[in-house]
N, C-alpha and C positions, 0 to 999 in steps of 0.2 A: 504494500500500500504506500503510495507516494503522495505526500501532501506538499503542495507548493504554495507559497504566499505571494500574492500579487501586490506590489507596493504602488504601482502607478495607475490605480483606478481613479478615474475622474468622474465626478457626479455633476451632470449638467443641470439638475434641478436644485432649486434652493427652496428650502422649507421656510415658509413665513409663519411666524408665531403670531396668532391673533388672540388676544385675551380681552374679555369684556367684563365690566363691573356687573355683578348680579343685579337683577331688577329688584327694587325695593318695594315693599308693600306697607301701607298704613293700616294699622289696626284701629278701627273706628267704633267707638261705643255710642249707641243710640239712646236717646231719652225715652223713658216710659213713666207711667204714673204709679207703678207698683214697686219698683226697685228703690229702696231707701238710699239716701245720699251717703250714709255711713258705710253701706255695703260697697258702693262704687269706689269710695276712697280706699276701703280695705283691698279691693281687687287691684286698684292702681298701685298701691304701695307694696302689696305682697307678690303679685304676679308680674307686674310691669316694672317693679323696683323704683317707683317714684318716691320722692320725699313726701312727707305729709303736706307740705305747703304746695308743691306742684300738683299733687293729687287733688287737693281742694280747688285749685284754679281750673284744672281740667274738668272736674265735676261741675263747677259753676258754668263753664262753657257748654257742657253737655246739656245742662238744665235750661240755659237761656237761648242757645242756638239750635238745639235739637240733636247735636252730635259733637263729639270731640275726639281728637286723635290721642290714643294711649301710647303709641310708639310707632316707629318705622323700622322695619326689619327685612331680612331676606324672606322669601316665601315660606320656607320650612319653619323658621322661628316664629313668624307672624301667625302661621296656622296653628302651631303648637300652643302659643300663648292664648289665642282666641278660643281654642278647644278647652284649655285648662280653665279659663275664666268662665266660659259658658257652663261647663260641667259643675264648677263650684257654685255658680249662681243657681242652677237648677236643683242641686242638692240642698240648697237653703231655701228653695221655693220662690226664687226671683226670676222674672222673665227677661233679664238683661239681654239685649240683642247686640251682637257684634258682627261687623262686616269687614272684609279686607278690600282695600282699594289700591290699585297699582299707582305708584307715585309718578 
């Protein structure tokens, strides 16, 4: 068995690396008449990791404008956080609605 190495191989193609930033998604909490303000603040602080002050500001925005952005993430993280918040809300008997919007 004879193995020869070829040192003078020339590649005519050039591989172009293209990388893109992943698309970001906004997690939007919607206002409703049954979910208490304290619960929304708790969701924002525990699941979305906001400070108490920013959670209260977002909650006020949700109440006055009908919706508010809890955070902006890649799709997988946004989906996971929205599922976690929805599940916790349902387990406590609250109909908190959450949607994802492409940024």
